[in-house]
N, C-alpha and C positions, 0 to 999 in steps of 0.2 A: 892847679891842674884842671884841664878841661876833661869832662867825663861825658861819655855818650853811650847810647844803647848799643850793645854788641861788644863793648870793651870787656876783655877778659884779663883777670889778674890771678896769678898763681903763687903758691908758697908751699914749701915742702919741709917736713920735719921728721926726724927719727926719734921716737920716744924711748926714754931710758927708765930703768928701775928707779933711779933717783927722782926723775920727773913724777912718777906715779906716787912714790912715797911722800914727796913734798906736797903734792896736790891732796893726798889723803889727809895730811896734817892740816893743811890750810883750809880745806873744804869741810873737814869733819866726816867725809864719806870713807868709812873704814870697812866697807864690805869685804868679806873674806877673799873674794876673787881679785881684789886689788892688793891684798897683803900676803896671800899664800900662793906660791909659784905652782904652775901646772906641771904635768909630767915632762914637759920640755924646758922647764926652768924659767918660764915667762910669767909675768903678771898681766892681768887685763887692765888696759888703760881706761881711765874714767871717760865716759862719753863726753862730758863737758870739757875735759882736757883735750880730747880730740877736736871738739868743736872750736877750741881756742885758735886753731889755725885760721878759721874764717874771721875771727875777731882781729887777728894780726893784720890781715889784709884790710879790713875795715878801718883799723887805726892808721894805716898808711894813707888812706884816702880821707882821713878826718871825718869819717862816716859815723853818725850817731844813730844806732839802731833803735827803732821804736817797737819793732815786733820781729820775733824769730819763730820759725817753724822748722823743726829738725826731725828727721827720721834716721834712726840708727839701724843700719842694714846688717852689719856683722861686727863681731868684736875686733878690737885692735889690741895687739899685744906689745909688750916691751920688745924693742928691736925692730918693730915694723917701721917702715918709712911711708908716711902718708903725704900724698900730694893733693892739694886742694885747688880747684879752679872756681873762681867766682865770676859770674857773668852779669853785667848790668842789663836789666830787662826793661827798665822804664826810667826816664828822667823827666821831671816836670819842674821847670824853673818858677820860682816865686820871687817876691821882692827881697826876702831875707835869706832864702836857702834854696837848694835843689831838693825836691822830693825824689828819692831814689828807691827802686826796687831791684833786688838782686836774687839770683839763684846760685846755689853752690853744689858741687859734687866733690867728695873726697874719696880717693882710691888708694889702696895699699900698693906695695911694691910689686904685686902680682897683677895689678890692673883691676882688681875687684873693688866695687863700690863698698864703702864702709859707712858713709854718711851722706845724705842728701838734705838740702834745706833751701829755704828762701827767707828773705827778710825785707822789711820796709823801714826806711829811715830818712835821714836828712844829712846834707852836707851844707853847713852854714857858709854864707858869704864871708869873705875875709874881714870885712870892716864891721861886721856885727858881732 
C-alpha cells in the first residue's frame, strides 16, 4: 500500500459493557468508574481502550508505533460510538522502512472530540 501525506483513515466502534469489563480484567485497571454504572446505567470506557481504535488503523497499515502522545478530552461511556480519523502528516522513505508521523482525532456520536493524539513510527518494507 502506498501511503502519502494527507491520507486519512477512519474506523468506528461502539463500546459495550462487555468490552469494558473484559479490558478491566485484561489490563488490571479496575477503577470504580469502569465497574460501577452511573445514574444512566453506563460504564466509563478505559482511555486506552478508546485509544485502541487508532491502533486498529495502525495495524491495517502495518504501522509500528515508536511514540504516542494522547490527550483525553472527555469521557467515553458504554453505548457511545466513537469515530476516529487518522491523518498522515509526514512520510520519509529510508532504505528499510518509511518513517511516518500521524495525527488522530476521535469523536463521539455527537461530534464532540473525546481523544486527540499524534504518533511517530515506521512501516517496514515488504522484503525486510
